[in-house]
N, C-alpha and C positions, 0 to 999 in steps of 0.2 A: 504559393502559400504566403500569407501575410506575415510581416515581421513580428516577432514576439515583443510583448511589453516587458519592462524590467522593473522589479521592485527591489529597493535597497532595504535589507532587514536591519533590525536594531544591532545585529552583530557585524554589519557592514558588508554582508554577502549580497551579490546581485542575482536575483532569482528571475529567470525567464518564464513567462506564462502567456497563455491565451485565454481570454475570458469572453464568453458569448453571452450577450444580454438576453434576457427572457424572463418568463414567469418563474417564481420560486415554487418549491424549494430548489436551490441551486444544487446541481449534481457535480460533484468534484471527483476527478480521477487521480488516484495516487499510484504512481508506478513502482516497479520493483527495483531491486539492486542492480545498478549499472544500466538500467533501461532509461528511456527518455520519453518525453511527452508526445513524440511523433510515432509511437508504436501503433500497431493495428487496433488494439482494443480502445485506446484513447481516441483515435481518429474516428473509429466506428461510433463511439458514444457521442462525440461531438456532432457528427452528421445526424444522429438520431435526435439530439437536442435541437439542432437547427430546424429539423423537420417538425418537431413538436412545439417550437417556440419556447423551449425550456432554457433557463440560465445554466451555463456549464463552464467549468474551470478545469484546465489541465496545466501542469507546470513541471519544471525540472528542479529537483533538489540541487543544492550546491555540489559541485564536483560531478554533475551529471549533465548531459546534453548541452544546452546553450547557456546554462548558468555558470557563474564564476567558480573558481576554485578547482582543486584536483581531487579525484576520488579518494586517494590514500590519505588526504588530510581530514576526511569526514568520518562521521560515526552516526549511529542510530539517534543519539540525542541531538546532534547538530541538525539532522534532517527533520526531526520532530519540531525543532525551533523554526526551521524554514517553513514547515507546514503550518504551524501556528501563525507565523507572520503573514503568510499569503492569505490564509483564511480570514484573519482579522482585518487586513488592509483592503482586500479586493471584494469580499462577499459581505452580505448582511442577511439577517433572518435565518430561517432554518436551512439545514444542509443535509443532503444525502451523499454519504461518502462511499466511493467505490474503490477498494484497495486491492491491488494485485501483488501477490507474493510478499516482498518486504513492505509494499504499500498497504497490505492488509494489517501488518503490525502497526504501521504509522496511523492507519485509520482507527485502530483500537486505542492507540495512545491519544489521538485527537478526541475521541469520544470520552475517554477518561478525563481529559483536561477540560472539555467544555460540553458536558452532557446536555446542558440546556439548549444547545444549538443543533444537536443532531436529531433529525427526525427519522433516520433510517440508515441502514448499513448493508452493503453488498461486498463480500470478499471473494476473491478468486485465487485459489491456491495460497491462502493466507499462511504466512510463515512467522508467527509470533515467536520470539525468543530464539530465533534460529542461530544467532551468534554463539549461544551457549549450548543449546540442545542438539544442533546439527553440526556446526563447525567445530567448536572447541571439543565437544564430546567425541568427535570423530578423529581428532588429531592423534597421531601416534606419538611416542616419546620423542622421536627425532624432530617432529614438527613443533611440539611444545617447547623443546629446547631452542629451536630456531626462532620461534616467536619471542622467547624470553631474551635471547642474546642479540638478535638483529632487529627486533621490534616488528617483524612482519613475516608472513609465510605466503607462498604462492600456491593457489589451488587451481587445478585444471578446470576449464569451462568448455562446454560444447557450443557455446555461443560466440567464441572468439578467443582473444588473449586471456591468459590466466587471471583469476581474481587475486589481487594482492590484499590480503587480510592483515590489518595492523593490530598490534597489541592494544592500541587505544580503542579500536572498534570492539574488540572482545571485552575489554574491561568496562567500557561505557555501556555495552549491551546489558551487562548485569544490573545496571541502574535503571533500565527501561523495561524490564521483563513484565509480561502480562499474566502469565500462567502461574505465578507464585503467590498470588493474592486474589481475593474475590474480584470477579469481573461482571459488573452489572451492565446489561444491554437492554434498557427499558424502552425499546423502540423496535419496529419490524426489522429483522435481521435475516439475511440469506447468505449462507456459506456455500460456495461452489468449489468443487474439487474433482480433478480427473483421476481415474484409477491407475493410469499409466504414467503418472507424474514421477519422474526420476529425481527431481530436485526437492520436492516437498511430499513426504510420504503421506498416504491416505490417513494414517493414524494421527497425524497432526490435526486434521480437520475433525476427526472423531473426538480427540481430546479437547479441542476448543469448544465444540458443541457441548460436551459433558461438563466442562469447567464453567462456562458462562451461565449467568442467570438472566432469563428474559421470558416474557410471556408469549412472544411471537418470533421464535427462531426456527429455521429450517436448514438442513444440510442436503444438498443435491449432489450425488456422485454421478459423474459421466463416464460410462464404461469406455475405456480406451483413450480417453483424452489425456494429452501430455501437459507439461508445465506451461507451454505457450498459451493453451486454451484459446486459440485464435482462429479455428476453422469456422465455417459458416454456422454449423450447429451450435458451437460454443458461443459465438458472438450473438446469435439469436437468443440463447439462454440468458446471457448477461442482460440483454435488452429487456427481455420479459421479466427478469428478476427486479430490475430497476423500476419498471412500471408497476409490478406487484407491490413493491415497498411503497411507492408513491400512493397507490390506491389504498393500501392498508393504512397509511398515515392519514389520508383524507377521511377515512371512516372513523378513525379514532379521535378526530377533532370535535 
């Protein structure tokens, strides 16, 4: 595997990334919370892009993977700034964002920040506003007290060590929320969601579809698919969804 490139953001964070040259629009993969750019979905899309001669970008947020910093120092807003920095510095022209889980929230924030650059969007188990609606809303009184007094709380994870959720992440998340104000998606958008996802309930995808405004939005539910959404059937669906958005964008030009 080739060594990652490094971008120094305006905040001084070192963001590791891999950029594949090719024709535009550039497809950008945005990973989930505590995931990295070497995950199954990111690598599958990179292989697809290489085969198609398509420009492609994958990267690690600060505190994730090969980028600088520690996870507990970061928050949704920091990672949105990382995303903005990498998109501005490494890519040009129109973009197709593919966001997985927390990356779906980041993709929506990026689309809100620079709608003129986004030609399409694919989300996979998107988790907008999860710090408030899933995490904080699910805390019991003892966890809320621990968050207030110690500044953090540990949540169990089936993917390995517990997630350490900081008070800063919760408080910052309230400044980044997507579902509390109008959400315009004026480009082809495909939401993908598994019915057996134990981390992001199917209702989140339904609420996102109902809340957003757009002329070409579709939600696909995959029976039995879990949060990883990484078996062969799901990977093929992601690939087809990206191609569908690209084709729809070409028709709209």
